[in-house]
ZAFILUM-488652 format. One record per residue (C-alpha): residue in one letter; y, z, x. Coordinates in steps of 0.2 Angstrom, whole numbers, plus 5000, padded with zeros to 4 digits. Layout:
AYZX...
//
This chain:
M490249555284F488649605274S486849565277N485549585264G486749685253K487049815267I488249845281S487549855298S487950005308T488949905321R489849815307L490249985299M491050055314A492149895315L492649915297L493050095299A494050045314G494949925303F495350055289I495750205300F497550175298V497450205279V497150395282L498650415294P500450445288P501250285282V502150175295K503950165293V504549995293S506449955294A507249835283N506949665289V508149515290P507849335289G507149275306G506749445311G508549475319S510249395320N510949475336G510649415354P511049285367D511549115364V510248985359T509948855372L509148685373R508548615389R507848435391M506448415404A505548265410N504148275396S504648425386V506148515377V506348705379L507248805366S507648985370N508649135363G508349265375I506949335364V505849185361T505549035372A504748875364T504248725375I503948565364N503148405368P504248285358D503148135359A501748225350A502848355340T501848495347V502248665354I501448685370S502148855375L502849005365I503349155375Y503749315367D503849495374G503149425391H501649355382Q501049175380M500749155361V499948985361S498248935368A498148815383S496348795383G494848775372R494448665357H496148705349T497748705360R499548705356I500348715339Y500048545332F499948445315S498548335309M498248225294S496648175285G494948185291G493448085298R493847905303N495647925296Y496048085306E497648075316T498948175324P500748125326D501148025341H502447915349C503748025340V505647995342F506548145348S508348195341V509348345339T509848385321K510948525325E511448615341S512648765343S512648935351N511949005335M510548875331V509648725337D508648615326V507648475334S506748335326C505148245332K504948095321R503347985320I503947815313Y502447715306N501847575317P500447485309A499747425326V499347605331D499447725316K498147745303Q499147815289P500747725283W501947875283N503447925292I503148105298D504748205304I504348375311H505748495315Y505748655325V507248775323L507748925334R509149035328R510149175337G509149345337N507549265329T505849335334G505049175330L505148985326Y505548905310V504648745306Y504848615293A504148435290I504648285280V503348155275S504147995269H503547825262P504847685261A504547555248S504147425260F502647525267P500847485262R499947585249A499647765256G498447905251M498848085255G497348195260E497248345271W498948385279R499048535290M499748635305V498648725317W499248865328S497948925341M497949095349P497749135368Q496149195375T495049215390A493249175392K492849355386T494349425377A495749375365L497549425366L497549465348E495849545343R496149585324I496449465309Y497449505293V497349405277D497349515262R496849695257L494949645257R494949545274H495749635289W494649685303Q494149665321M493649485325P492149435336T492649405354P492649235363Y491149295373D490249335356F490549155351T489849075367H488249175363A488149145345H486849035336Q487448885327M486848875309G486348735298I488048735290K489148675305E490548795302V489448945302V488749045317L487649195318F488149325331T486949405344T488249515353G489649625349V490249725333W489749565323K487949565329G486849505316Q488249445305Y488949275301D490749195304C491449045296K493248985295Y493148975276E492849155273Y494749185275S495249065262A496649125250D497749065236L499148975246G500448995232S500449175231I499949245249P501549305258C500949295276Y499349305286G499049315305E498249405320A498749555329S498149675342N497949865344I497749845362N499349735366N500349795351L500749615346G500649505331A500749325327W501049275309I501349125297V502649195285L502949095269G504649125262S504348995248H502848905241D503648765232Y502848625243F501048675241N499948575230D499048625214G500048785209P499948965214V498048985212K497648845224N496548915238D496248845255L496148895273T497249025281A496849115297A495149105306T494549185322G495749135336L496849015326L498049005310H497948855298L499348805287M498648685274L500248585269Y499148475258A497548565254E496048465248H494648595249Y494048675233G494448535221G496048455228K496148275224G497548205234F498848075228T499247895231I500947815234Q500947625230H501747485240G503547465233Q503647645229A504947755239W504447935241S504748085252K504348265252M504948415263Y503648545268G504448715272P505348785281W504048925285F504149045299L503049075315Y503449255316L503149365332N503249555332N502749705343K502349865334I501150005338G499549935332G498949785322H499149875306A500949915309C501249735314W500449675298L501549795287D503049725296A502549545294K502449575275A504149655275Q504749495285A503949385271K504949485258A506549455268E506249265270E505849255251N507549345247A508449225258Q507949065249P508648935249Y509148935267G510948895270W510648835288V509448685283S510348515283N509248375276A509248255263D507648325255Y508348495255P509848515243P511348625249A511148805245H512448795230E511448655222W509848745219G509548815201T508648965194A507748995178S507449165169G506749225153T505449345145F503649285142T502749375128V500949355122H500349375104D498449375103P497849415086L496049465092K496649555108P498249645104A498349735121V498649575130S500449545136G501549445148A501549585161G501149505178A501049325171W501249175181V502649065175G503048905183L503948735183A502948575188Q502948395183P502548355164Q500648345161A500948185152E501648105167A500648185181G499148275174N498648455175W499748555187Q498148605195F498048435203Q499848395206G500448375224N501648235226A503148345220Y503648525220Q503148665209Y504048835207W503148985201A503549175199R502749325193A503349415177D503649605178H502849735168S503849685153G503649495154K505349465162F505349335175V506549245187I506149085195P507349065210A507748915221I507348765210R507748595215P508748505201G507648395190S506648385174Y505048495172E503748565161L503548755160Y501748835161A501249015160F499649105160T499149295160R497749405163G496749435147A497049275138V496149105139G497148955142E498948935145Y500648915137T501748755139R503548715135S504248535138N505948475143I506548605155T508048535164I508748615180A510548555183P511248575201G511848755204R511448815186H510548965180V509448915165K509149055152L507549015143G507649165132T505949235125L504449125127A503149175114W501349125117H500349135101V498549125108R497349025097H495549065095P494148965088G493549115078K494149265068V493149405076I492549425095A490749485094W490649505113E491549475129I490949455147G492249475161V494149475160P495149305159D496049295176R495449125183T494249205196A492549285196T493149435206E492649565192F490749515194R489449565206H489849505224G491649475218K492249585232D491149505246Y491049325240W491649265257V490049305266P489149145273Y487449115266L487649245252F486849135240S485249145250K485049335245F485149315226S483349295223S483049465231E484349545220F484149465203T482749395192N482449225185P482949215171L484349335174N484449445158Y486149515153Y486349635138V488149635131T487949805124K487849875141G489549795147N488949815165W489549645171S490149705187S488349735193A487249635181W488249475181N488349375197Y489949295203A489049125203Q487649045194T486748945208S485048865210W483548985212M482848995229T481049045233N480249005250G481548865253T481248785237S482648775224S482448775205I483448805189W484048985187K484249025169W485449155163N485049245146I486449335136H485649455124F486749515110P486449595092L487249535076N487349655061S487449495050V487649315052P489249255044P489149075036G489948935046T490048895064S490249025078T490948975095L490449015113T491949005124I491648975143A493148985155F492548925172A493348985188G492448845196A490948725195Y490148605206Q488748465205G487948475188N488148505169L487648665160N486348665145V486648795132Y485148855122V485148975107N483649095103N482449005115G482648835107T481848695116K483348575113P485148625120V486448645107A487648575119T487748505137V489348565145H490248465158P491748575165A493348475164A493848535181E492348515193G492248505212G492648585228N491048685230A491848855231L490048935233L489748845250R491548865256E491449055252A492749065238V492849155222H493549015212A493948825213K494748735198Y494948815181S494348745165V493848795147S492448735136H491948785118V490248775112K489948765093I488448865086P487948835068D487448995058G485648925055L485248955074L485749135074N484749295068R485249455060G484749575074D484349515092N484949345098V484949265115I486049125122T485349035138L486448955151A485448835162P486048715175T485448535173V485048515191A484548625206H485248595223A485248745235G486948785241F487748655230T487448675212N488448815205F489548885191M490849025193Y491249105177D492949175174Y492649235156L491449215141D491649265123F490749235107E491849225091L491249225073P491949115060
//
């Protein structure tokens, strides 16, 4: 964590401790298999008075069937679930505030039982007398022979006879064991930027609560003088393979491993909570950062299956080795899709899933170097029916990365009708193709998908950033997760901020977020000036393209050459989610074009000013993905 742009000496030692493995010889990780193993004793199921116990000689899981919770998970002689504190058990919850509820009065049944596998169901059947949300919620726990963890999946359904229902936050939480002073797993692992030693339970009990209720300031330990917040570990759910916590001391790891991502809402760049100190979130329907939820009407029958995902446990020498192994396990689970052992009406038999493949090419007349390499290519509901795929959550989405030549394969697709979407680094906007039908068990060859990128102008006079739907290339794009980072901007920048395109130094001179300007606790408008020269002013209308990585609370006035009246007031098409306060580097993506007549431009020096229409500290913000200025 960072404070005043510097790393404290104690935090530096913690970070160095986290990176020490980088300089050691690489850890050899054996080829992983689905489930972490397939050999071992028989799988057993024992029914107790108020619980059910699943065991395979490696993992023993005790389930409370009434609440669909895991109250004990024993691995390698260790209890892997907290039994005390604010979060206990492995549990599910839905919605928030007055509508918050956890499954209760579940009906227990055994879906499958053999010496090789046990699949148990805990089904909450909607009772209007006691339940807040009119959903049936069927949670399954699966233990297989030789597995070093527990598979989980859940089906949420809405029979046509049920009242109108709205889907909001829907999640699973896994709490980690700890004592009053120490944790069983002292390290956290999310991605290449965020993996380090966590604060201890003792540090939390001696921390100061800040004005933002999720943020605390530590007074002890290696995080002394630094902040903690659960949102600092948010990540893109559609692309992260795994995350979790591990220990250098106990040589253990606990992970959420995602073999598939089709059940997540809003596509591969939807970000939300992952790990946090002492617990793991799995946001099955994620509303933070601009998610909108969806509604199922009375008379409409609907169901969706979430998962399976894998609660993976491992024991390697050191936390870093456990993390490498968890990533290898995620690859093994991905390669095993679809699972042949799942038997459910919402999960087709393995032979009925389809695949799609093709080559995605990009032809950009103004940026010929842009290609389909690494592009996201996906199948989702047609926009005409369901709207932008960034706000779709009641059905499934299937996405894959193209290789260096633009070739892609989208595996394990449920049969149905879809629209294809694709976007790539370097190009603004996206490609679409309608009427894609995936028949049961068929491989659809889509051939070459050629995206001819359109521009509003003929020449790019200048650019700021790289189109990738995030603000990571700008200042603080590599430490955006630090709580209260926005309070430091007035000491790092000037008001107005002056950026000179001829310098091209956007990584240091252009901030990842345009916020309100804070001085002595008072917020005001923070103007950003873009200075650029023109050798000549061509006749006609030029265009300022603004690709937003996120925006919250407010419009953006655009002025040219110190004019007193804005040439345009931009309202980002996808606004909301407050990525600034929730320590993210993007929310929802949108693109705006501002037309600028030639009469407002000068031969020689010019300036375009971006000014938010309101100032609200910690709230009003614009995150830019990319800007360019195109001449007619």
